[in-house]
N, C-alpha and C positions, 0 to 999 in steps of 0.2 A: 680407673678404666682397666677393666679385665680384657686380656690378649687371649685371643683363640687359637691355637694351632693345629695343623693341619691334621696333628696324630690323634689331638681329641676328637675328632669327628666319629661318631658310630659309622656312616657309611664308609669311610675309609679304612675303621678297624674291619669292618664286613669284608672288604675287597683283601685286606692282609690276610684274611684269614683262609682265603681262597686260594694264595700263592701257592702252599706246597704241594695242592692237587692240581691246581691248573695253572700251566704255565703261561697264561696269556694274562692272568692277573698280575704276574709278577711283570710281565712287559708293561702295561698299564699302569702299574705303581710306578715303576720308574720314570715312566712318562708325565705323571702328576706330580713327582718331586721336582722335577727338571721345569716343567710349565709356569708352577706356582710361583718359583722363583721369577721366571720373566713376569708375570701377571704381577708381583709386587712392585716392580721397578717400573712397568708402564703406568699400574695404576697411580702412582706416584705423582705423576704428571698432572694429574685432574685437579689437584689442590692449586697448581700454577695459572690453569686456565679459568677455574672457577673458586675464588679463593672463598669466597662468602658461602658457599654451598656447605649441606651435611655432608659427613664422610661417605665417600665412594672408594674406598681403599679396599686390601684383601682383607681386613678385617670384616666389611660389610659382607664380602660375597661368604666369608666361612660361616656369620650370622646366620645367615640364609639358608645354609644345609642344618644347622643346629635346628633354627625353627621349623624346618621339613621334619627332622628327626624327632620333634616332640610331639608334632599331631597325626603322623602317620604312623598306623598300627604296627606292631613288630612283623606279622605275616606279610605286610605290603614291603617291609624293609627287606625281607627275606626271598621274596619274590623278583627284586629288582636283579639281574644280571650284570655280572664284571663290567660288561663294556656300557650297559645303562650306568652304573655307578662312576665309572669314568666319564662318559660322558656330561652327565649331570653336575659334575665337581667342576671339571673343566669350563661349562658354562656358565656356572656360576660365578667362577673366577675372572673370567673375562667380559661378564654382560654388559660392564659399563666402559669398557676400553674405547668404545669409539668416542665417548667425550675429548678423547685429546687429537682426535684428527683435525688435521689442515685446512683452510681454505673455506672455512664455514664460520658464520658469527656466532657468540654465545647463546642468542637464542634460537639459531637453526639447528646448533650441536645440542641442546636441549631437547629439540620435538624429534631430529633423526639419528640421535646417539646410538639407538639399538640399530639401525638401518645399517650405520657404521660400524658398529660391532661385527656384525654379520659378515659384512665384507673384509673386514679385518681377519678373523677368525678363518675363512677361506683362503686366504694368501698364507697368515702366518703358519697355520698347521699343517697346511703342505710343506713347508719348507722344514719344520721343527721335527714332522713326525715322520722323515723319510724312511726311517726303519721299516715301516708298516706300509709301503706306499702300495702296496694290492689292493687297499681297501681306503685308501684317501678318499677316492673320487665319489664313495658312496658314503664315508662316515665323516668327513668336514661340513659338508652342507647339513648334516643331520643337527651338527653341535653348533653350526653358526644359526640357524633357524632357532635351535632351542634358546639361543643368548636375545637372539631378533623378537622373540616371542613376550617378552617382559615388556616392551613398550607398544606393544598393539593391542588394538581393540579386542575385543571378542571376537566378534563378527571378524575383522580382518585374519585373525591367528585361525579360527576353525575353517574358515573358506579357502587358506593356502593348500595347496598340492604338498607341500611337504608334511603338514598335521596329520594327515592319515595315513603315512608313510610308517612301515613296518620294514625292516632291514636286519639283514642275518648278519654278523661281524663275528668273525672267528667263530662262526658257528653258535651264536648267542644271538638272541634276539634284541631288538633296538626298538622299543616302541615312543618314537617322537612324542605322540599326541601326550603322553603319560608324563615325560621329564618336562613339556613344553607348561603345562599346567602346575605342575609341583615347583617349578622355577618361579612362576608369576606367585604363587601363595607364598612362597619364602620371601619373597621380595617385599611384598604388601606387609608381612609379619616382624619384619625388623624395624620396632619400634623403640629400642634399647636408646637409652639415654647418650650411650657411648657414640652415637654419631655424631653428637654435638660435642666443640671442644669450648670449654669454658673460659680458660685462660687466654687463648689466641681472640675470643670474642672481646673478653675484659681488657687486655694490654695492646689489642691493634682493631680498633674498633673501624678503621678506615674500609679496613676489608669489608665489612658488613652493612654496606647501605642500600642493599638490594631489600626491598620489605617484603617480598614474598619469601625469599631465603631466610631474613629474620623471624619470619611466622614459622619456617618450617623447624628452624633451630628450637624456638620455644616449644612446639608440639613435641618434640622427644623428650625435652624437660617437662612436660606435663602429663605422662604418664600414670596416673595412678594405681592403677592393679593391672597386672598382665600376668595371666595363667594359660600356658597351652599344654592340652593335654589330647589324645585321640579322642577323648569324650566330649569336651568342651573347647571353646576359645573365648577366654574370657579378657574384656578389656574396657576398661575404665578410663578416662582421660578426663581433664579441665580444662575448660575454654576462658578466656580472657576478653576476649574481643569477635565481633564476628566474622572478622577474618580466619580466624582461627577455628572457629566454629564449622565454617565453609569448608575450610579446607579436611578437616576431621570428618563433615558429614561424607565428602567425595571420596575419601581415602578409605571409611570402613565401608560406605556403598560398594567401592570396588571389590572390595575382599567378599562382603555377602553375596553380592551377585556371580562373581567367579566361583566361591562355592556351589551354589545352588547350580549353577549351570553345569559345573564339572561332575556334581553327585546326579544332577538328571539327566544328562545326555550323553557322558563318559565314560564315567567310571560307574559300570553297570555290566552283568553278565561274569564274564570271565575276569574283569577288571574291578569287580566291586569291592575287591579286599582294599582298594586305592580310595574308599569314600573318606572322606575330607568329615570333621567335626563341626556344630553346629557354632555361631557366633552370637554369645551373649554380649552386648556393647552397649556402653551407656557415657553419653558427652555430657558433664557437669558444668553446668554456668557456674562460674566464680561468683561469689558474694559481691564484689567491688567491679563486675561488668556492666556497662554502660548500655549494651545491645538487649535486646528481647528476641524471643523466638514465638511466631507466630506461623501456627500450622496452617498451611496452605489448603485449605476445605472451603469450598463453594457451598454456600447455605441459600435454602429457597427463603422468599420474604415471607410475611404472615400470611400472605394469600396464596403460597403454594405454585406462584406462576413460574416455579422450575418445568412443570409440564409444558406449559407454552413454547417453552425453549427448545426442550426435547423433541418435541412434536414437529420442528421444522428445521430445514438447513439452513443455518445461519452464518455470516461471514465469509461468503466465497469470492468476493471481489477482492484484489489488490491490495487496497489501502481502505477496505470497512476500517481498519485498526486507527488509520490516522484520523476517519472522520469521528470517530468516538472520542479521541483525545481531544480533538478541537470543539468538539462538542462540550466536553466536561469543563473544558477552559473557558468557553465563553461564559458558559454557566456560573463560572468560578467568580467572574470579573463582575457580572451582574448581580449576584447574589452580595458583595461586598455593598453595592450601591441601596441594593432593596431593603438590607438589614441595619442599615447606618442610620441613625436618627437624624441626621442632616441629608440624607439623601432623597434627590428630588425625582420622585418616583410618579408622572403623569401619564396618563394613558396606557393601553396594553400594548405599545410599542416601544420596547426597551432600547431600541436606537436614541430615542430622546432623554433617558435617563442621565441623571447628573449630580455628581460630588465632586464639591471644590477641592481642590487641588489633587485631584484623583484623574488619572486618564488609565483607562483601562487598555489591557493589550494581549494579544496572544502572539509569541512567537515560536515559529518553527525554524529550526536549522538542521543542516544533515551535511555528513561528510561521506563523500563516494570512496575516499581512502579507507577509512574505518570501516563503512558501513554501519554508520551510528545516525541516528535519527533522534531529535530533543525538542519535544513540545512542552512550552514555559506559560506562565501566565502571572501576571500579578493581582491575582483574585484574592477572594477569602480565605484560603488555603485550609487546611485540615488539622486536625488534633489526631490524637490516637484513636478516638473513637471513631470520627469521620472517616480517617484513614483506615481503618478496617472494614468500616460498610462500603468505600469504594472499591477495595479490593477483592473481599470476599462473600458480598450481599448479591445474589443472581436476581435482576429481575425488577428490583425495586426502581423508583426513580430516585433522581439525584439529590433532591432537597425535598423535605416535605414539612418541615415546620414553617409556618407563618410567621412574617415580621407582625408584632402585635400591635404596630402604629399603622399598618396597611389595610386598605379595602378590598385588595385585589390580591389571586393566588400569584405566587412567583410562577413564570412561565419555565420552566424546567425545559430544556432541552433534551438533556442527557441520561443515562441509565450508568446507575453505578453498579459493577460487579459484572452485567452481562457484556458490559461494553470493553472492560478490562479482560474478558476471555480474550476477543480478538486480538490484544495485543499478546497474549501467551500462544497463541495460535503461529505468530509471526516472527518474534523474537526467542533469542536464546536465553540471553538474560535483559531484565528490566531493574532500573534504579529509579526510585521513586523519591523527590527530596521535597519535603514541604513545610510549611510554618502558617499556623492559624493565627488570623487577625483577630480572632471572637477571643482565643483561648492562647495567649502568647505566652503565659507564665512557664510553662513544662518545655518550652523551648521548640524548636524544629525537629524534623524527623526523617531520616533516612534510609529507606525500606530496599532490601535487595532481596530479588526474585531470580531463580534459574527454573526454567521451564520444566526441567526433569526433576527437579527437588522438591520435598513434601513439605517444608518450611520456607517461612519467609523471615530474613533477619531485620529488626528492625532498632535503629539507632538513635540518640538524642544528640542532634547536631547544630551550629548557629547557620543559618541560611535564611535567603529573604523572604518578605512575605509572598505567598502565592502558589504555585509547585510547578514542579518539572519532571517532568518523564522522560528518561532515556531509555532508549531501545537499542540493544546490539540485534539488529537483523540478520534473520537466519538465510535469506535469499539475497541476494547483491540486486540492487537498483539504481538509477541515476538522477541527481538531483532535477535534470529537464524531466523526466518520467513524473517527479513528484510537483515540481512547479505546474507543469500542465493539467495535474489533478485538480490542483488548488485554484487554478484560473479557470477550469472547465465547470468547476462544481461550487466555487463560493462567489458570492456576489452579493453587496451590501451588506455585509452580516454587523450585526449588532455591536461588536467589538474590533475595534481594528485589529487585523491580522498583519504580521511580518513574516517575511521568508527570506531566507538568504543562506549562501553556500559556505558552511564552515572552512572549506579548503582555501575559496578564495578570501575567506577574513583573514586567514593566518597569513595570505602572502601579502594581503595590504599590511597588517601588523608589522611582517619582516622590512616593508618599504618606510614604514613609518618609523620602526627602531635604527634605521640607518640615518637617519635626520636628526641631526643636534637642534633640539630647540627649547631653549628655556630648561633643560634637566628632565623635560617631560617623556614619561616611557609609556608604551602602549602593551597592553595584552589583552590575551584572547577573552579573560572575564569580563574585564572592562565593556567589549563590545558585545558580549553575551547580554548585557541589559540593554532591554528593547528601547527603553528612552536613550541610551549612548547610540543605538543603533540608528535612531530617527534623526538624531544629530546628522550622519552621515547623508542620509537623505534630503535634509533640509539644508545641509550646506552650513551648518553654524558652527561647526566644530573645527572648521581650517581656514575662516578669515585670517587670523594672524599669521597661522601657517603659510597661507597663499602670500600674503605681503611679504613675508621673510623670504620664500622661494624664488620670487620673481627677482629679488635684487641680488641672488646669488648665481651660481654658475649655471652653465648649459644643462649639466647633469641633474642639476636639483630640479630644473623645470622637466626635464623627462621624468623623474620621479612624481612629479606634481600633476603631469598628465596621467602616468598609473594610476595615482590616489584617485583623481577624479573620474577614470575609467571604471573604478570600482562601484560606481553608483549604481548602475546598472542591474549589478549582481543584487542588491537587495531590492524585494519587492512588496511595497505594503499593498493590500488588499482592502480599500477602503471607498472605492469609487461609490456613491450613491446612483439609484436610478433615475434616469434622466432621460431626455429625447431629444432628438434633433429637429422635429419639425412641430412646432408650435402652434400654428394657423392651418385650417383647411386649405387645401389646394387642389385646383382644377387642372390635368392635364388633358387638353384639347389633342384627338386624334384625328390624322387625316385618313382620306378613304383607304390607305395601305394600314390603317391601325399604327403608324408611325407616329412619334409626337410633335404635333406641332408648335405648340406653345402653352404656357401655362398661367395661371391668375388666381385672385383668393375668390374670385367669384365666377358665377356661371353666365359669361358675358359672351357678346359676338353675334354675327348675324344668323337669325333661326334659318336652318335648312333640313332638307329631308336627311342628310348624310352628318348632321351633326353629332359627334361621338365625344365624351370625355370619362375620363377615369377620377374619380373623386376621393379625394385621400381625408380621412378625417382624424386627427389625433385627439386622444383622450388620455388625460395625466391626471391623477388626483391621488390624496392621499386620507387616509382615514384613521384618526389616531385612536378612536374608542375601539375599532374592531383590530387595529393593527395591519391597515393594507396599503402597501405602495403598487399603483398599477399605472401602468406606460403600453398604451395601445395603438396601432393607426389600424383604421376599419376602410375598406378599397371599395368602392361601389361603382358600376358601370352606369352613365347617363345617357339617354340620347333623345334626342328633341325635349327636352325639360322633363323627361321620365326616367325612374330607375327601371333600369332592367337586368334580369340576372342572367338573359342570352341575347345575342345578337349575330344575324347571319346577314352575308353577303353575297351578293351574285358579281359576277365579273364576265365583263361578255369579251373582254383579251387577256391573254397573260403577259401583255404589254404594258410595265409599269406605269407608263406615261399616259396610258388610254384613261381617261375618264367616266367610262362607260359602267359605272358600279353602282350598285345599290346598295343600301345598309337596312336591314326588315329586322322587326321585330319578329318573336317566336310565331304570333298570330298572323301576322303579313305573310310568314315563312311558309306558315301553313297553307294559306289560302293559294299560293304561287305553287307549291307541291303538288295540291290538289290540281290544278290546271295541267299541271306537267302530267299528271298522271291520266287524264282526260284525254292529253294529246297521244299518250302511248296506246290507251285503248282504241282510239280511232284508225285503224287501217287504213282509210281514205286520207289521213293527214299528209300534206306534202312534206312536212319534217321527217314524217316515219318514211315516207318512200326515199327522201335522200340519202337516208342515213342506215338502210338496211332493212329487209324485208326477204321474204323467203326464195327469192330467185337471186338474194345479193349472198355472195359468200365471204367477200372482204370486201371493207372500204377504210381507206384511211386519210382521216379527216386532219388537215390542217391545223397545229395545235394554237396558232393564234385567230382561228377563226370559228369559235365555238358558235353554236346557232343560239338564239335566245332562249329557248324553250327547252335547251339541252344544258343548261347552264349548271354548273355544281358549287353549293352554297358553300363560303367558308363560315365556319362557326366560332364566336368569339364569345366565352362563357367564364364566368367565375364561380369554381366549383365551392370550394371552401378554403382555399389559402391560393396567394398569389403565385407559388411555385407551379401551380398545375395550370395556368393560363396559358403558358406554351404549348401545352398539351391538347389545347382545347383548339386552338388556331389553325383555319386554313385547309381543316377537313384531313390534317396531318392524323390525328387521332381522334375518335369523336365516342363521345359517352355511348352504351349501350342504349340509354334511354330515348336518345335523339336518330335511334334508327338507321345511322347512316354509315356508310362503309369508310374502311380504313384505308381504302386504294381510293385517292382522289382521280377524278376524271376518266372512270372505265366503266360508267352506268349507261352509256349510248349501246344498244344491240348492234353487233355488229363492226363494233369500234375499235379498232387496234392501233396503237402509238407504233410511230417508227422510230429508230434509233436518235433521230435528231430531237423529236419530241421530246422524247423519255430525258434528254439532256437538260433539255427546255424545263422541263417539269422541275427536274431535281434542283437545277439552279434557283428555279421560284422558292421551292419550300427551302431552300439553304437561306436564301434571304430573309424570308419570313420569321426561321427560326431567331436570325439575329435581332432582327428589330424586337420581338419579346423577350432575348435575353438581355436587353439593356435595360428592361423596365423591371424585370426579373431582378438583376442585380442591383438595381436602386435599392427595391425592398428589403433584399437580403441585407444589405449595409445597415438600414436604419435601426432595425430591432430583430433580436432574435425570439425565440418562441418559448422562453425556458418560466417554469416555475421556480423560486426560491423562498424555501421555508428556513426562516432564523440565519438568512443568508446562505443555504445548503440547498444545492439543486436538487428537486423532485425530478423523477421520471415521468413527466406529464406534462401536455403543451398547453401553454396559456391561453392558445388560441382557442384549447377545447372548453375553456370557462365561459366564453363569450362569443359564442361564432355568427357575430353580426358583421355580414359583409365577410371579404377576405380578410383575415385578421391576423396581423402580427403584433406580438406581444411581451411584454417583460413585466412578470408580476412576482413582489416579494410580501410574504405573509408574516408575522408576527402576533403572538398574545391569542387574543380570541378568534381569529381567522384563519388558526392553522388547522389542518387537515390532521386526524389522528392516524396514526402511522401504525405499520407493521410491528414486529418483536424485531425487525433490525433496525426500523427506522430509517430504513431506505425505498419503502414505499408504502404508499398510502393503504389505510385497513379499508378494503371495499364492503365493510359490512353497509348492507341497505339503508339501515338506519342513520349510523353515522354520515354517509354520504349526504342523504337526505336533509340532516340537520344542517350541515355545511352550506349546502346550496341554498335553503331557506334564509339563511344569516348572509354570509361573506358572498356566496355567488350572487344572490339576488342585489344586492348592495351593488356588486360590480356592473351587472347587467341591466341595471335601471341608470346608472350613471351612465352610461355610454348610450342607452338609448337616448336620454334626455339631449345628450350632445350631438346625435345623430339627426334626430327629430328637428333639432333647431335649425341645424345647417339645412335640412331639406327644406323648412318653411322659407328660410331668407332668403333661398334662390330658388324659391316658388318651383321646387321640384314635386311631381305627382309620385306618388309612392303606394304600394301595398305593404304595410308592416309586416305581413307574413312573409314576404319575400327578402326580408333581411337576411332570414335565419340561411346558414352555409349547412344544408342537410349532412355534408361529409366533412369527414374530419383528414388533414394532411398529417402523415402519411396514412394513416390508418387510424380508424374511428377507437377512444379508447372510452374507458366505462364513465368519466369527467364528461365526455361531448354527451354523451346518450342521457345524462342526468341535467346537464345545461341546457339540451335541447328540448326537453319537456318543459322545466322551468320557463324557458324562454318565452314556448309557447303559449303557457299560461299569462303571462306577463303582457302580450301583444294583444291578448284577447281584449284587456281592458286598457290599452294603449288608447 
């Protein structure tokens, strides 16, 4: 180890040369000698706090100055003023002094030591340089910032108010920006092996347990070539592990970036003389290294589909990347069944595929504390070729090669490459671990990527079959946000999905390990395996533990309760599509359209006001196409006939009054025509009673409207049961009905008094409540979603078969799937593709439903016109699927 003395520094010698003619230089020289002694003592304490770190002593400070002297020109050195030389030497000497600060952990000191150095220098120099007190309030903050700058990002440094500051101290200029950059560059260039002490590492290995510090020690020992001149900075290093390669890449990247920024934005014009040399660097992978370097270059597939990707804005939703990872995992699990010679692959619905002794699963875990998300599966896994394809090939499908023993294509739902792009957008760092089931001779692979890096690091490791992708997310989120996204967008997937909170799981493990039970210990890795997570859910892992704890002390019972309370934090997503309503039901309505009773058949005496709501459930599975369908279709039945609209005349607002007529549209139109004739007849007694040219105002008692002036209530199912409440009692009526939105104001000269207004308001409120009860019942039966391969699509299932008021849930697999757009979060709206889908899957669904509806109508002897089954409007808004399905439905009904 070669020691450097202050007197050997070229910059210090330059300061001494000026002492004879410049008294200020003499003062500054004396301060440097005195302060360097202080720095030597203070920096010695760093080894006590950070015994495993590389050298941060005064020798490191002097090497910084030496490296700068090697790379800047003689002209630049001559251009530095004595106060600038002094400030640079003192800042270099004390730039790491913040590492000895009290009150912070090692990790906090490592991150904030440059700030602590700034704080220390502002206080320390004010005391130690009292002999130049008239300049201290301007000089010490500048020196503190120069020292601080070595730990700041380029953006932080250049945006700070001190960076652009130029002071005049002793009538000499002090250019803070020049010295800040030079200190940063000198610090990065101290790559000398003298920063690592071999004897200490050899004879006191207990001090070097920190893996990152150990890598930095090795790094300094592996500099194969270092040449520093004002023309070039030549650096060649040897790397033995991916961690070493990563650190070298980052370190050299910082050096090249700072030099580029400095030469481009700062060292220009009158500062051009400080231009820094070009960096020529090379990282040499050791022959015995177990990692590989994969350039991170995204490639187009053989069809050039990258242009489809570029032409659209993709992955704008918060959890697009999670959907992509889940789809990849589902594909991987199904792929193993598909290619295995013993796999039972029957039909296009992969939910029914089976392989003996294999339970496919996808596991999602998230830690809010670390902001880390992990998606893993026990699927087919990837070898080196498949892994590169997964990471770097954009727009191609996940799996192209078909199994030789299969007569159906593999129903891939994922896209490699393009899906991985969505992860790079959301994560700072990604680690992929995978082990191929097909090609397991080469072992597993661990690939690490950082989003700002140009290369990925691949290493052969031992790991379980399948794939695990771990993301260090850029933006914070919560476990509940992820859980809600999964439950909202996934239903009855082809592969069982688990999701759990890693932070809660760690708490569970802490509880378990406080209990001594047959010497068994629990760790996070054990419960990160989905098969062990399932033991928690099924309560099979704790039977013995439960029996033991119940016979022990009360505190153990308390622990037991905590353990079992954890079950709620593990969410399996395996629920199959199902229905609560298995048979048709008639809900009989009274004259106020309230539910009067229910029955499986249309029964009861026939009268002029007999109205029912008919609920017809339809549930079927088609494994050939891959369809799971569940729906309820609702129809208005009036006097053994199907009606789309009913009108009610009320002779009183009194709810107990029986003078109510229920009319069909044709009956209402006849009645309306008679009303119009009454209005047109000026001699009509009714007209004379309620307003004529000599009458200015007449207040009609609300509970005594004349028969020929009655306002009809409208009961109409438009296209979805949510709209029923909007169609009742004249509250809101469709434009096609031609009725007013204001009930009871159609009589000329009629004005309601305040009492009548209140009565009308109460009446409207009551009718709303009646329909609200029915509405909620429908909402609870089924939602109206379409799921493709278990993943929600943004279309309504009711649009596929708008037969009556439709509530439906649909799961599509295999041949029944929609073609999707480039991001696979919406359907491809190609006319040809939608037409093909409707003529196959859509037609199958509609025919099944129409067959069931027709059989129920005929069994109950209900008169109907098939064309009236079609709901012309979609709730909440018509979509493109509804448009196509309506056209198809009309063509089917013409032959029905």
